[in-house]
N, C-alpha and C positions, 0 to 999 in steps of 0.2 A: 618628451622634451628633455633637454639636458642643459645645465649651466656648467660651463667648463672654463678653465683659465684661458685667457686670450693670449694672442701672440703679437698683437699690433698696438699696444699702448693701453687700451682699456683693460681693467683687471678681469672682467667677466665676458664670456661669449655665450650666447644662447643659441643652441642648435636644435633642430627638429628632432633629432635622435642622437644618442651618445656616439654612435659609430658612423654617423652621416657627416658629409661635408656641407650639408645644407644649413648655413648659418642664418638665423633670423635677425641677429643684430648683436651689438656689443654694448656694455654698460659700465659705468664707472663705479657703481656701488652694488652690493648684493640686493638691496631694495629695488633699484632700477632694473636689475636683471630679472627678478621675480615678476615685476610689473610687466616687463616685456614678454615674458613667457605667458603670463595670464592673458594678455591681449591676443595671443595666438591660439588660445583654447577654443574648441568648437562651441558654438552657442548652445547646442543641445546636449552638452556633456552632463551626464548624470553623476550622482554621488558615488564615491568609492565604496565597495562592499567587500567583506571578507569572503574568502573561498576562491575557487578556480572555475574556469568555464565548464570543466567536466562536472563539477559538483552542481552547478546551476542547471545543467542538463538541457 
């Protein structure tokens, strides 16, 4: 997900991917933008871990 500057009034635009045109929504504050992004995270998302896919084998 990506939070980018908006072009239609609200300061923040939440997109599914930084290079995508798939906009999940817009928000007036950074806090609202983060909350919007969190609502779209998969329910089974695990913790972030250091390393790469190749290292995890």
